[in-house]
N, C-alpha and C positions, 0 to 999 in steps of 0.2 A: 636069818641071812643065808642058814641050810637050803629052804626052798630056793632063792633068790639065786644059788649059785648053782642049782641043778635046771633053773630055768630060764635063766639068763644069759643071751650068748655075751663073747666076748666084751665086746663094747660097751654094754649093757651092763656087765657087771663090771666096768672099770667105771663107769659114772656113778655107780652104784657108790662104790668105795670112795670116787670123790665127795658126793652127797656126806655123807658118815666121818669121813676127815673133819669135813667142813664143819660139820654137827662137832663133834667132837671138841676140836679147836677153839668154837664158837662158845659151849657150854663147861668147857672143862673145868675148874674147880669153882665152879655155880656153887651153890647151897644143893640139898636133897630139898623134895617139896617142906614146906611149914606143914604144920598141923590142921593148919585150916584149908592148907590149898589140902590136903589128904583126903578128909573131910568130906570137900567139896567135890574131891575126882569120886571118893564112894557112893555118894547119890548121886550123880550122874550115870555113875556106874552102875546102878539101881534100876533105872528110868528103861521102860520098854524102848526097841529101839525106834524109831519114826524115818523113813524114809525121807532123802530131799526131793523135794519138789523138781523135778528136772528140767523144767522151765524155767523157773527162780534158779537155777543154777546152772543156765547156760547164760541169762543175764546179768548174772555176778561175773562171770569171765568175759561177756561182751562188754562189759563197763571195763574192767581191769584191764583188758587188752588183749 
């Protein structure tokens, strides 16, 4: 958040604040991750990073409009 504050202009910071507020409103009171979810996150966190195929990403966004 500090980096966003330092690097975004005022309108972009306001947009980011709306996104964060929406996320908090949507997920407030939601339970933390279950142990199974945490185990899954630990597994995928240990996987090597593989960059996305740029053509596949472009096709996905083209389908989604």
